[in-house]
N, CA and C atoms of all chains as a GROMACS GRO file, in nm:
protein
  603
    1MET      N    1   0.084  -0.120   0.000
    1MET     CA    2   0.000   0.000   0.000
    1MET      C    3   0.088   0.125   0.000
    2LYS      N    4   0.052   0.220  -0.083
    2LYS     CA    5   0.132   0.341  -0.097
    2LYS      C    6   0.123   0.426   0.031
    3GLU      N    7   0.240   0.480   0.073
    3GLU     CA    8   0.243   0.564   0.194
    3GLU      C    9   0.170   0.696   0.167
    4LYS      N   10   0.093   0.738   0.266
    4LYS     CA   11   0.023   0.867   0.254
    4LYS      C   12   0.119   0.977   0.301
    5LYS      N   13   0.138   1.074   0.212
    5LYS     CA   14   0.235   1.179   0.242
    5LYS      C   15   0.171   1.318   0.227
    6VAL      N   16   0.217   1.410   0.311
    6VAL     CA   17   0.174   1.550   0.301
    6VAL      C   18   0.300   1.636   0.292
    7VAL      N   19   0.309   1.714   0.187
    7VAL     CA   20   0.422   1.807   0.174
    7VAL      C   21   0.364   1.948   0.171
    8ILE      N   22   0.409   2.029   0.266
    8ILE     CA   23   0.358   2.166   0.277
    8ILE      C   24   0.472   2.263   0.249
    9GLU      N   25   0.447   2.358   0.161
    9GLU     CA   26   0.547   2.460   0.130
    9GLU      C   27   0.489   2.597   0.162
   10ILE      N   28   0.568   2.676   0.235
   10ILE     CA   29   0.521   2.809   0.277
   10ILE      C   30   0.621   2.912   0.224
   11ASP      N   31   0.572   3.008   0.147
   11ASP     CA   32   0.664   3.107   0.090
   11ASP      C   33   0.668   3.235   0.174
   12GLU      N   34   0.754   3.326   0.133
   12GLU     CA   35   0.774   3.450   0.210
   12GLU      C   36   0.665   3.554   0.184
   13GLN      N   37   0.570   3.519   0.100
   13GLN     CA   38   0.459   3.611   0.074
   13GLN      C   39   0.334   3.570   0.152
   14GLY      N   40   0.347   3.467   0.234
   14GLY     CA   41   0.233   3.422   0.312
   14GLY      C   42   0.144   3.324   0.239
   15ASN      N   43   0.194   3.270   0.128
   15ASN     CA   44   0.118   3.168   0.053
   15ASN      C   45   0.168   3.030   0.094
   16CYS      N   46   0.077   2.935   0.083
   16CYS     CA   47   0.110   2.800   0.127
   16CYS      C   48   0.052   2.701   0.028
   17SER      N   49   0.125   2.594   0.002
   17SER     CA   50   0.068   2.488  -0.083
   17SER      C   51   0.077   2.356  -0.009
   18MET      N   52  -0.020   2.271  -0.036
   18MET     CA   53  -0.027   2.139   0.028
   18MET      C   54  -0.033   2.034  -0.082
   19ASP      N   55   0.061   1.943  -0.079
   19ASP     CA   56   0.062   1.835  -0.178
   19ASP      C   57   0.030   1.707  -0.102
   20LEU      N   58  -0.084   1.648  -0.134
   20LEU     CA   59  -0.129   1.527  -0.063
   20LEU      C   60  -0.120   1.408  -0.158
   21GLU      N   61  -0.045   1.307  -0.116
   21GLU     CA   62  -0.019   1.194  -0.204
   21GLU      C   63  -0.058   1.062  -0.138
   22GLY      N   64  -0.106   0.971  -0.219
   22GLY     CA   65  -0.129   0.834  -0.173
   22GLY      C   66  -0.260   0.813  -0.099
   23PHE      N   67  -0.351   0.909  -0.110
   23PHE     CA   68  -0.477   0.898  -0.037
   23PHE      C   69  -0.585   0.830  -0.121
   24GLN      N   70  -0.679   0.769  -0.050
   24GLN     CA   71  -0.797   0.714  -0.117
   24GLN      C   72  -0.918   0.755  -0.035
   25GLY      N   73  -1.024   0.793  -0.104
   25GLY     CA   74  -1.150   0.826  -0.035
   25GLY      C   75  -1.144   0.957   0.041
   26LYS      N   76  -1.223   0.962   0.149
   26LYS     CA   77  -1.244   1.087   0.221
   26LYS      C   78  -1.123   1.133   0.301
   27GLY      N   79  -1.030   1.042   0.329
   27GLY     CA   80  -0.914   1.076   0.411
   27GLY      C   81  -0.841   1.198   0.362
   28CYS      N   82  -0.834   1.213   0.232
   28CYS     CA   83  -0.760   1.323   0.173
   28CYS      C   84  -0.818   1.459   0.215
   29ALA      N   85  -0.950   1.471   0.205
   29ALA     CA   86  -1.016   1.597   0.240
   29ALA      C   87  -0.999   1.627   0.388
   30GLU      N   88  -1.001   1.523   0.471
   30GLU     CA   89  -0.986   1.545   0.615
   30GLU      C   90  -0.847   1.597   0.649
   31VAL      N   91  -0.747   1.539   0.584
   31VAL     CA   92  -0.609   1.584   0.610
   31VAL      C   93  -0.592   1.728   0.561
   32ALA      N   94  -0.648   1.757   0.444
   32ALA     CA   95  -0.638   1.894   0.390
   32ALA      C   96  -0.702   1.993   0.486
   33LYS      N   97  -0.815   1.954   0.543
   33LYS     CA   98  -0.886   2.042   0.635
   33LYS      C   99  -0.804   2.067   0.763
   34ASP      N  100  -0.738   1.961   0.811
   34ASP     CA  101  -0.654   1.975   0.931
   34ASP      C  102  -0.552   2.087   0.912
   35PHE      N  103  -0.482   2.083   0.800
   35PHE     CA  104  -0.371   2.177   0.779
   35PHE      C  105  -0.419   2.313   0.726
   36GLN      N  106  -0.536   2.314   0.666
   36GLN     CA  107  -0.589   2.440   0.611
   36GLN      C  108  -0.622   2.539   0.721
   37GLY      N  109  -0.675   2.488   0.832
   37GLY     CA  110  -0.716   2.578   0.940
   37GLY      C  111  -0.815   2.680   0.889
   38SER      N  112  -0.790   2.807   0.918
   38SER     CA  113  -0.883   2.911   0.871
   38SER      C  114  -0.824   2.988   0.753
   39ASP      N  115  -0.728   2.927   0.687
   39ASP     CA  116  -0.668   2.993   0.570
   39ASP      C  117  -0.766   2.998   0.453
   40VAL      N  118  -0.740   3.093   0.364
   40VAL     CA  119  -0.826   3.110   0.246
   40VAL      C  120  -0.777   3.016   0.136
   41VAL      N  121  -0.868   2.935   0.083
   41VAL     CA  122  -0.831   2.843  -0.027
   41VAL      C  123  -0.829   2.922  -0.157
   42ARG      N  124  -0.716   2.918  -0.226
   42ARG     CA  125  -0.704   2.990  -0.353
   42ARG      C  126  -0.723   2.898  -0.472
   43ASN      N  127  -0.686   2.774  -0.457
   43ASN     CA  128  -0.696   2.680  -0.569
   43ASN      C  129  -0.687   2.537  -0.517
   44VAL      N  130  -0.766   2.449  -0.574
   44VAL     CA  131  -0.759   2.306  -0.540
   44VAL      C  132  -0.763   2.228  -0.670
   45ARG      N  133  -0.673   2.135  -0.684
   45ARG     CA  134  -0.684   2.048  -0.803
   45ARG      C  135  -0.652   1.904  -0.765
   46ASN      N  136  -0.729   1.816  -0.827
   46ASN     CA  137  -0.703   1.673  -0.808
   46ASN      C  138  -0.585   1.635  -0.896
   47LYS      N  139  -0.497   1.551  -0.843
   47LYS     CA  140  -0.379   1.513  -0.919
   47LYS      C  141  -0.410   1.396  -1.012
   48GLN      N  142  -0.320   1.374  -1.106
   48GLN     CA  143  -0.340   1.270  -1.208
   48GLN      C  144  -0.374   1.135  -1.145
   49GLU      N  145  -0.306   1.108  -1.034
   49GLU     CA  146  -0.325   0.983  -0.960
   49GLU      C  147  -0.474   0.962  -0.927
   50PHE      N  148  -0.543   1.073  -0.895
   50PHE     CA  149  -0.685   1.069  -0.860
   50PHE      C  150  -0.766   1.015  -0.978
   51TYR      N  151  -0.736   1.064  -1.098
   51TYR     CA  152  -0.812   1.023  -1.217
   51TYR      C  153  -0.782   0.878  -1.253
   52ILE      N  154  -0.656   0.834  -1.229
   52ILE     CA  155  -0.622   0.694  -1.256
   52ILE      C  156  -0.704   0.604  -1.166
   53GLN      N  157  -0.714   0.641  -1.038
   53GLN     CA  158  -0.793   0.563  -0.942
   53GLN      C  159  -0.940   0.560  -0.982
   54GLU      N  160  -0.993   0.675  -1.022
   54GLU     CA  161  -1.133   0.685  -1.065
   54GLU      C  162  -1.159   0.591  -1.181
   55THR      N  163  -1.069   0.591  -1.281
   55THR     CA  164  -1.084   0.506  -1.398
   55THR      C  165  -1.083   0.359  -1.357
   56ALA      N  166  -0.992   0.324  -1.266
   56ALA     CA  167  -0.981   0.185  -1.222
   56ALA      C  168  -1.110   0.141  -1.153
   57ILE      N  169  -1.168   0.229  -1.074
   57ILE     CA  170  -1.292   0.197  -1.003
   57ILE      C  171  -1.406   0.175  -1.104
   58LYS      N  172  -1.412   0.263  -1.203
   58LYS     CA  173  -1.518   0.251  -1.304
   58LYS      C  174  -1.506   0.120  -1.380
   59LYS      N  175  -1.381   0.082  -1.414
   59LYS     CA  176  -1.358  -0.042  -1.488
   59LYS      C  177  -1.406  -0.162  -1.407
   60GLN      N  178  -1.379  -0.160  -1.276
   60GLN     CA  179  -1.422  -0.270  -1.189
   60GLN      C  180  -1.573  -0.282  -1.189
   61HIS      N  181  -1.641  -0.168  -1.186
   61HIS     CA  182  -1.788  -0.167  -1.184
   61HIS      C  183  -1.848  -0.222  -1.313
   62HIS      N  184  -1.779  -0.204  -1.425
   62HIS     CA  185  -1.832  -0.250  -1.554
   62HIS      C  186  -1.800  -0.396  -1.584
   63ARG      N  187  -1.721  -0.458  -1.496
   63ARG     CA  188  -1.685  -0.598  -1.520
   63ARG      C  189  -1.811  -0.688  -1.511
   64PRO      N  190  -1.831  -0.778  -1.606
   64PRO     CA  191  -1.953  -0.863  -1.603
   64PRO      C  192  -1.948  -0.966  -1.490
   65MET      N  193  -0.725   0.941  -0.361
   65MET     CA  194  -0.757   1.077  -0.405
   65MET      C  195  -0.642   1.169  -0.362
   66SER      N  196  -0.561   1.209  -0.456
   66SER     CA  197  -0.450   1.297  -0.423
   66SER      C  198  -0.481   1.438  -0.472
   67LYS      N  199  -0.440   1.534  -0.392
   67LYS     CA  200  -0.478   1.673  -0.422
   67LYS      C  201  -0.360   1.766  -0.409
   68TYR      N  202  -0.374   1.880  -0.474
   68TYR     CA  203  -0.279   1.990  -0.457
   68TYR      C  204  -0.363   2.112  -0.420
   69VAL      N  205  -0.336   2.170  -0.304
   69VAL     CA  206  -0.418   2.280  -0.253
   69VAL      C  207  -0.330   2.404  -0.231
   70GLU      N  208  -0.378   2.519  -0.278
   70GLU     CA  209  -0.306   2.644  -0.256
   70GLU      C  210  -0.385   2.731  -0.160
   71LEU      N  211  -0.316   2.786  -0.061
   71LEU     CA  212  -0.382   2.863   0.046
   71LEU      C  213  -0.317   2.999   0.065
   72ARG      N  214  -0.394   3.090   0.121
   72ARG     CA  215  -0.341   3.218   0.165
   72ARG      C  216  -0.353   3.221   0.317
   73THR      N  217  -0.241   3.240   0.384
   73THR     CA  218  -0.240   3.233   0.531
   73THR      C  219  -0.322   3.346   0.594
   74SER      N  220  -0.410   3.309   0.686
   74SER     CA  221  -0.484   3.408   0.765
   74SER      C  222  -0.431   3.402   0.908
   75LEU      N  223  -0.401   3.517   0.963
   75LEU     CA  224  -0.351   3.522   1.100
   75LEU      C  225  -0.472   3.523   1.193
   76THR      N  226  -0.509   3.407   1.245
   76THR     CA  227  -0.630   3.399   1.327
   76THR      C  228  -0.602   3.353   1.470
   77ASP      N  229  -0.484   3.299   1.494
   77ASP     CA  230  -0.455   3.244   1.626
   77ASP      C  231  -0.350   3.331   1.696
   78GLN      N  232  -0.393   3.390   1.806
   78GLN     CA  233  -0.304   3.482   1.880
   78GLN      C  234  -0.173   3.415   1.920
   79ARG      N  235  -0.182   3.289   1.962
   79ARG     CA  236  -0.064   3.219   2.010
   79ARG      C  237   0.046   3.214   1.903
   80TYR      N  238   0.007   3.174   1.782
   80TYR     CA  239   0.108   3.161   1.676
   80TYR      C  240   0.155   3.298   1.627
   81LEU      N  241   0.066   3.398   1.634
   81LEU     CA  242   0.106   3.533   1.596
   81LEU      C  243   0.214   3.583   1.693
   82VAL      N  244   0.190   3.564   1.822
   82VAL     CA  245   0.288   3.606   1.923
   82VAL      C  246   0.420   3.529   1.904
   83GLU      N  247   0.410   3.398   1.882
   83GLU     CA  248   0.531   3.317   1.864
   83GLU      C  249   0.608   3.361   1.739
   84ALA      N  250   0.533   3.394   1.634
   84ALA     CA  251   0.599   3.437   1.509
   84ALA      C  252   0.671   3.570   1.530
   85LEU      N  253   0.607   3.662   1.601
   85LEU     CA  254   0.672   3.791   1.629
   85LEU      C  255   0.796   3.770   1.716
   86GLN      N  256   0.786   3.678   1.811
   86GLN     CA  257   0.902   3.649   1.897
   86GLN      C  258   1.017   3.592   1.813
   87GLU      N  259   0.982   3.505   1.718
   87GLU     CA  260   1.088   3.448   1.633
   87GLU      C  261   1.155   3.554   1.548
   88LEU      N  262   1.080   3.659   1.514
   88LEU     CA  263   1.139   3.769   1.437
   88LEU      C  264   1.213   3.869   1.527
   89GLY      N  265   1.215   3.841   1.657
   89GLY     CA  266   1.298   3.922   1.746
   89GLY      C  267   1.223   4.024   1.831
   90TYR      N  268   1.091   4.014   1.838
   90TYR     CA  269   1.013   4.111   1.916
   90TYR      C  270   0.949   4.044   2.037
   91GLU      N  271   0.914   4.126   2.134
   91GLU     CA  272   0.844   4.076   2.252
   91GLU      C  273   0.710   4.149   2.258
   92PRO      N  274   0.611   4.099   2.184
   92PRO     CA  275   0.485   4.174   2.173
   92PRO      C  276   0.405   4.175   2.304
   93GLU      N  277   0.325   4.278   2.315
   93GLU     CA  278   0.236   4.294   2.430
   93GLU      C  279   0.098   4.244   2.384
   94VAL      N  280   0.034   4.163   2.468
   94VAL     CA  281  -0.098   4.111   2.434
   94VAL      C  282  -0.202   4.185   2.519
   95CYS      N  283  -0.299   4.245   2.454
   95CYS     CA  284  -0.405   4.320   2.523
   95CYS      C  285  -0.540   4.262   2.479
   96PRO      N  286  -0.594   4.166   2.555
   96PRO     CA  287  -0.718   4.100   2.513
   96PRO      C  288  -0.833   4.198   2.486
   97GLU      N  289  -0.837   4.307   2.562
   97GLU     CA  290  -0.945   4.404   2.544
   97GLU      C  291  -0.910   4.508   2.437
   98GLY      N  292  -0.786   4.509   2.396
   98GLY     CA  293  -0.741   4.607   2.298
   98GLY      C  294  -0.703   4.738   2.367
   99ARG      N  295  -0.605   4.806   2.311
   99ARG     CA  296  -0.571   4.939   2.362
   99ARG      C  297  -0.522   5.025   2.246
  100ALA      N  298  -0.525   5.156   2.270
  100ALA     CA  299  -0.484   5.249   2.164
  100ALA      C  300  -0.333   5.237   2.139
  101LEU      N  301  -0.295   5.245   2.014
  101LEU     CA  302  -0.152   5.243   1.981
  101LEU      C  303  -0.091   5.378   2.018
  102VAL      N  304   0.038   5.374   2.052
  102VAL     CA  305   0.109   5.496   2.088
  102VAL      C  306   0.194   5.540   1.970
  103GLY      N  307   0.183   5.670   1.937
  103GLY     CA  308   0.257   5.725   1.824
  103GLY      C  309   0.401   5.758   1.860
  104TYR      N  310   0.478   5.802   1.763
  104TYR     CA  311   0.621   5.825   1.785
  104TYR      C  312   0.648   5.934   1.888
  105GLY      N  313   0.552   6.026   1.906
  105GLY     CA  314   0.573   6.135   2.003
  105GLY      C  315   0.515   6.102   2.140
  106GLY      N  316   0.470   5.977   2.159
  106GLY     CA  317   0.412   5.938   2.287
  106GLY      C  318   0.261   5.962   2.292
  107ASP      N  319   0.206   6.012   2.183
  107ASP     CA  320   0.063   6.042   2.176
  107ASP      C  321  -0.018   5.914   2.153
  108GLN      N  322  -0.140   5.912   2.204
  108GLN     CA  323  -0.229   5.797   2.179
  108GLN      C  324  -0.296   5.815   2.044
  109ARG      N  325  -0.290   5.713   1.962
  109ARG     CA  326  -0.351   5.722   1.830
  109ARG      C  327  -0.493   5.665   1.834
  110ALA      N  328  -0.566   5.689   1.728
  110ALA     CA  329  -0.706   5.645   1.724
  110ALA      C  330  -0.718   5.493   1.711
  111GLU      N  331  -0.615   5.431   1.651
  111GLU     CA  332  -0.624   5.287   1.624
  111GLU      C  333  -0.602   5.204   1.750
  112GLN      N  334  -0.685   5.102   1.765
  112GLN     CA  335  -0.672   5.009   1.877
  112GLN      C  336  -0.615   4.877   1.824
  113ALA      N  337  -0.544   4.806   1.909
  113ALA     CA  338  -0.491   4.675   1.867
  113ALA      C  339  -0.491   4.579   1.985
  114HIS      N  340  -0.484   4.450   1.952
  114HIS     CA  341  -0.484   4.344   2.055
  114HIS      C  342  -0.345   4.284   2.078
  115VAL      N  343  -0.262   4.289   1.975
  115VAL     CA  344  -0.123   4.243   1.988
  115VAL      C  345  -0.037   4.359   1.938
  116ILE      N  346   0.058   4.401   2.022
  116ILE     CA  347   0.128   4.527   1.994
  116ILE      C  348   0.280   4.510   2.010
  117ILE      N  349   0.353   4.564   1.913
  117ILE     CA  350   0.499   4.573   1.930
  117ILE      C  351   0.526   4.714   1.984
  118PRO      N  352   0.574   4.724   2.108
  118PRO     CA  353   0.599   4.856   2.166
  118PRO      C  354   0.708   4.933   2.089
  119ARG      N  355   0.701   5.065   2.098
  119ARG     CA  356   0.794   5.152   2.025
  119ARG      C  357   0.939   5.124   2.059
  120GLY      N  358   0.965   5.091   2.186
  120GLY     CA  359   1.102   5.068   2.231
  120GLY      C  360   1.172   4.957   2.155
  121GLN      N  361   1.096   4.869   2.091
  121GLN     CA  362   1.156   4.758   2.017
  121GLN      C  363   1.171   4.790   1.869
  122LEU      N  364   1.131   4.913   1.833
  122LEU     CA  365   1.134   4.952   1.692
  122LEU      C  366   1.232   5.068   1.675
  123ASP      N  367   1.226   5.135   1.563
  123ASP     CA  368   1.311   5.251   1.538
  123ASP      C  369   1.272   5.364   1.635
  124SER      N  370   1.367   5.453   1.665
  124SER     CA  371   1.339   5.561   1.762
  124SER      C  372   1.225   5.652   1.716
  125ALA      N  373   1.200   5.659   1.586
  125ALA     CA  374   1.092   5.746   1.535
  125ALA      C  375   0.968   5.664   1.495
  126SER      N  376   0.966   5.539   1.538
  126SER     CA  377   0.853   5.452   1.500
  126SER      C  378   0.730   5.477   1.585
  127ASN      N  379   0.617   5.446   1.528
  127ASN     CA  380   0.492   5.433   1.603
  127ASN      C  381   0.482   5.286   1.645
  128GLU      N  382   0.396   5.258   1.740
  128GLU     CA  383   0.376   5.116   1.773
  128GLU      C  384   0.312   5.046   1.653
  129ILE      N  385   0.347   4.920   1.637
  129ILE     CA  386   0.284   4.837   1.533
  129ILE      C  387   0.183   4.747   1.604
  130GLY      N  388   0.064   4.742   1.550
  130GLY     CA  389  -0.040   4.664   1.616
  130GLY      C  390  -0.107   4.564   1.524
  131PHE      N  391  -0.172   4.470   1.587
  131PHE     CA  392  -0.254   4.372   1.514
  131PHE      C  393  -0.391   4.371   1.583
  132VAL      N  394  -0.492   4.406   1.506
  132VAL     CA  395  -0.627   4.413   1.563
  132VAL      C  396  -0.709   4.297   1.509
  133ARG      N  397  -0.784   4.234   1.598
  133ARG     CA  398  -0.866   4.120   1.558
  133ARG      C  399  -0.997   4.174   1.501
  134ASP      N  400  -1.024   4.144   1.374
  134ASP     CA  401  -1.146   4.197   1.312
  134ASP      C  402  -1.267   4.108   1.344
  135SER      N  403  -1.383   4.147   1.292
  135SER     CA  404  -1.507   4.075   1.326
  135SER      C  405  -1.504   3.930   1.277
  136GLY      N  406  -1.420   3.901   1.179
  136GLY     CA  407  -1.409   3.764   1.128
  136GLY      C  408  -1.303   3.684   1.202
  137GLY      N  409  -1.241   3.744   1.305
  137GLY     CA  410  -1.141   3.671   1.383
  137GLY      C  411  -1.002   3.672   1.322
  138VAL      N  412  -0.981   3.757   1.223
  138VAL     CA  413  -0.849   3.763   1.156
  138VAL      C  414  -0.774   3.885   1.210
  139TYR      N  415  -0.647   3.864   1.244
  139TYR     CA  416  -0.564   3.976   1.290
  139TYR      C  417  -0.515   4.058   1.169
  140GLN      N  418  -0.547   4.187   1.173
  140GLN     CA  419  -0.506   4.278   1.066
  140GLN      C  420  -0.396   4.370   1.121
  141ALA      N  421  -0.292   4.386   1.041
  141ALA     CA  422  -0.178   4.469   1.086
  141ALA      C  423  -0.211   4.617   1.072
  142ILE      N  424  -0.166   4.694   1.173
  142ILE     CA  425  -0.175   4.840   1.165
  142ILE      C  426  -0.031   4.892   1.168
  143VAL      N  427   0.012   4.942   1.055
  143VAL     CA  428   0.151   4.989   1.042
  143VAL      C  429   0.146   5.129   0.980
  144SER      N  430   0.215   5.223   1.043
  144SER     CA  431   0.214   5.361   0.991
  144SER      C  432   0.292   5.371   0.859
  145GLU      N  433   0.269   5.478   0.788
  145GLU     CA  434   0.342   5.503   0.662
  145GLU      C  435   0.492   5.505   0.688
  146TYR      N  436   0.531   5.573   0.797
  146TYR     CA  437   0.674   5.581   0.829
  146TYR      C  438   0.733   5.441   0.846
  147ASP      N  439   0.665   5.359   0.925
  147ASP     CA  440   0.719   5.226   0.955
  147ASP      C  441   0.717   5.134   0.832
  148ARG      N  442   0.617   5.153   0.746
  148ARG     CA  443   0.618   5.078   0.619
  148ARG      C  444   0.743   5.115   0.539
  149GLY      N  445   0.776   5.244   0.545
  149GLY     CA  446   0.890   5.294   0.468
  149GLY      C  447   1.024   5.246   0.519
  150ILE      N  448   1.031   5.205   0.646
  150ILE     CA  449   1.161   5.159   0.699
  150ILE      C  450   1.168   5.006   0.707
  151GLY      N  451   1.077   4.939   0.640
  151GLY     CA  452   1.092   4.793   0.630
  151GLY      C  453   0.980   4.709   0.688
  152PHE      N  454   0.884   4.772   0.756
  152PHE     CA  455   0.772   4.694   0.809
  152PHE      C  456   0.659   4.694   0.704
  153ASP      N  457   0.693   4.647   0.588
  153ASP     CA  458   0.605   4.655   0.471
  153ASP      C  459   0.541   4.519   0.442
  154ASP      N  460   0.487   4.506   0.322
  154ASP     CA  461   0.420   4.380   0.287
  154ASP      C  462   0.517   4.261   0.290
  155ALA      N  463   0.642   4.287   0.254
  155ALA     CA  464   0.742   4.179   0.257
  155ALA      C  465   0.764   4.131   0.401
  156TRP      N  466   0.770   4.225   0.494
  156TRP     CA  467   0.787   4.190   0.636
  156TRP      C  468   0.664   4.112   0.685
  157LEU      N  469   0.546   4.161   0.647
  157LEU     CA  470   0.422   4.091   0.688
  157LEU      C  471   0.416   3.951   0.626
  158GLY      N  472   0.468   3.937   0.504
  158GLY     CA  473   0.472   3.806   0.439
  158GLY      C  474   0.563   3.710   0.516
  159ARG      N  475   0.678   3.761   0.560
  159ARG     CA  476   0.770   3.675   0.637
  159ARG      C  477   0.707   3.638   0.772
  160LEU      N  478   0.634   3.732   0.829
  160LEU     CA  479   0.563   3.704   0.955
  160LEU      C  480   0.461   3.591   0.932
  161ALA      N  481   0.387   3.601   0.822
  161ALA     CA  482   0.288   3.498   0.789
  161ALA      C  483   0.356   3.363   0.765
  162GLN      N  484   0.474   3.366   0.707
  162GLN     CA  485   0.548   3.241   0.682
  162GLN      C  486   0.583   3.172   0.814
  163VAL      N  487   0.636   3.250   0.909
  163VAL     CA  488   0.674   3.193   1.039
  163VAL      C  489   0.549   3.145   1.113
  164TYR      N  490   0.442   3.227   1.105
  164TYR     CA  491   0.314   3.192   1.169
  164TYR      C  492   0.265   3.057   1.116
  165LYS      N  493   0.264   3.044   0.984
  165LYS     CA  494   0.209   2.921   0.923
  165LYS      C  495   0.294   2.799   0.958
  166GLU      N  496   0.424   2.819   0.967
  166GLU     CA  497   0.509   2.705   1.006
  166GLU      C  498   0.476   2.662   1.149
  167ARG      N  499   0.466   2.758   1.238
  167ARG     CA  500   0.433   2.727   1.378
  167ARG      C  501   0.297   2.656   1.387
  168GLN      N  502   0.200   2.711   1.315
  168GLN     CA  503   0.065   2.653   1.319
  168GLN      C  504   0.066   2.510   1.262
  169THR      N  505   0.136   2.493   1.152
  169THR     CA  506   0.141   2.361   1.087
  169THR      C  507   0.204   2.257   1.180
  170MET      N  508   0.315   2.294   1.244
  170MET     CA  509   0.383   2.200   1.333
  170MET      C  510   0.294   2.164   1.453
  171ALA      N  511   0.223   2.264   1.504
  171ALA     CA  512   0.135   2.239   1.619
  171ALA      C  513   0.018   2.148   1.580
  172VAL      N  514  -0.040   2.173   1.463
  172VAL     CA  515  -0.152   2.090   1.416
  172VAL      C  516  -0.104   1.946   1.393
  173ALA      N  517   0.012   1.934   1.331
  173ALA     CA  518   0.066   1.801   1.301
  173ALA      C  519   0.088   1.722   1.430
  174LYS      N  520   0.142   1.789   1.531
  174LYS     CA  521   0.169   1.723   1.660
  174LYS      C  522   0.037   1.681   1.726
  175ALA      N  523  -0.058   1.775   1.726
  175ALA     CA  524  -0.186   1.748   1.792
  175ALA      C  525  -0.265   1.637   1.724
  176LYS      N  526  -0.253   1.627   1.592
  176LYS     CA  527  -0.333   1.530   1.517
  176LYS      C  528  -0.258   1.399   1.490
  177GLY      N  529  -0.135   1.390   1.534
  177GLY     CA  530  -0.062   1.265   1.524
  177GLY      C  531   0.004   1.237   1.390
  178TYR      N  532   0.032   1.342   1.313
  178TYR     CA  533   0.106   1.322   1.188
  178TYR      C  534   0.253   1.299   1.222
  179ILE      N  535   0.319   1.223   1.136
  179ILE     CA  536   0.459   1.190   1.162
  179ILE      C  537   0.548   1.287   1.085
  180PHE      N  538   0.628   1.364   1.160
  180PHE     CA  539   0.716   1.463   1.098
  180PHE      C  540   0.832   1.393   1.027
  181LYS      N  541   0.850   1.426   0.900
  181LYS     CA  542   0.953   1.359   0.820
  181LYS      C  543   1.069   1.451   0.782
  182GLY      N  544   1.050   1.581   0.801
  182GLY     CA  545   1.163   1.669   0.773
  182GLY      C  546   1.123   1.810   0.734
  183ARG      N  547   1.223   1.898   0.746
  183ARG     CA  548   1.206   2.040   0.712
  183ARG      C  549   1.322   2.080   0.622
  184GLU      N  550   1.289   2.154   0.520
  184GLU     CA  551   1.393   2.199   0.428
  184GLU      C  552   1.365   2.343   0.388
  185VAL      N  553   1.471   2.422   0.375
  185VAL     CA  554   1.455   2.559   0.324
  185VAL      C  555   1.497   2.558   0.178
  186ILE      N  556   1.405   2.596   0.092
  186ILE     CA  557   1.432   2.596  -0.052
  186ILE      C  558   1.450   2.742  -0.098
  187HIS      N  559   1.560   2.768  -0.163
  187HIS     CA  560   1.586   2.904  -0.213
  187HIS      C  561   1.528   2.918  -0.353
  188THR      N  562   1.443   3.017  -0.370
  188THR     CA  563   1.381   3.043  -0.500
  188THR      C  564   1.406   3.191  -0.536
  189PRO      N  565   1.383   3.229  -0.662
  189PRO     CA  566   1.400   3.371  -0.699
  189PRO      C  567   1.305   3.461  -0.620
  190GLN      N  568   1.195   3.406  -0.568
  190GLN     CA  569   1.098   3.485  -0.491
  190GLN      C  570   1.128   3.483  -0.340
  191GLY      N  571   1.237   3.420  -0.303
  191GLY     CA  572   1.272   3.414  -0.160
  191GLY      C  573   1.274   3.271  -0.110
  192LYS      N  574   1.286   3.260   0.023
  192LYS     CA  575   1.296   3.127   0.083
  192LYS      C  576   1.158   3.064   0.100
  193LYS      N  577   1.153   2.936   0.065
  193LYS     CA  578   1.032   2.858   0.090
  193LYS      C  579   1.065   2.756   0.197
  194ILE      N  580   0.973   2.738   0.290
  194ILE     CA  581   0.992   2.635   0.392
  194ILE      C  582   0.910   2.514   0.352
  195GLN      N  583   0.977   2.401   0.341
  195GLN     CA  584   0.906   2.278   0.306
  195GLN      C  585   0.900   2.188   0.429
  196LEU      N  586   0.779   2.145   0.463
  196LEU     CA  587   0.758   2.054   0.576
  196LEU      C  588   0.696   1.926   0.523
  197ARG      N  589   0.752   1.812   0.564
  197ARG     CA  590   0.701   1.684   0.514
  197ARG      C  591   0.648   1.600   0.630
  198PHE      N  592   0.534   1.538   0.604
  198PHE     CA  593   0.470   1.454   0.706
  198PHE      C  594   0.422   1.324   0.643
  199ALA      N  595   0.414   1.221   0.724
  199ALA     CA  596   0.349   1.097   0.683
  199ALA      C  597   0.223   1.083   0.768
  200VAL      N  598   0.126   1.009   0.713
  200VAL     CA  599  -0.001   0.991   0.782
  200VAL      C  600  -0.006   0.849   0.835
  201ARG      N  601  -0.043   0.836   0.963
  201ARG     CA  602  -0.053   0.703   1.026
  201ARG      C  603  -0.162   0.620   0.961
   0.00000   0.00000   0.00000
């Protein structure tokens, strides 16, 4: 099972980015919420890995 | 489900604000009820603040620098034109937010049981970035 990792980068302008890797399901949103605190969300994007997992799930559902 | 999230730091927690100011070399005064800031001539100014850097810790011609908690719970900086001109500008406030966010992140990680994997300072053309890495149990 892939390790769940969080990488947070904070710049000198007061901006912060969170890179969440290896998550499945709701866990990802919960971890993001923990570190987000009351900060303003400027942008959120699902990573390629997310779409690969989605495709795999759909394929399983279509199996006869 | 892997995500990439971009945030703008809001100064909402007095504890981390005070710690961040201390890390930048100041000993701020905390006034839960708020008090008027003192100007460079010793005069009381109209602006009130809850976290204050006294004049003695600033330039001899400085006004006090304050942080007032607004109705949304966010600390807003009150910095005079003079003090902005001598370096207490947006860049200084950005560095303050950087230290604040690092303190807050480390405290959240500890409280929620994340496993700290390392800290790195990355030099970029826009300045130093602090990278914090965690693993999830």
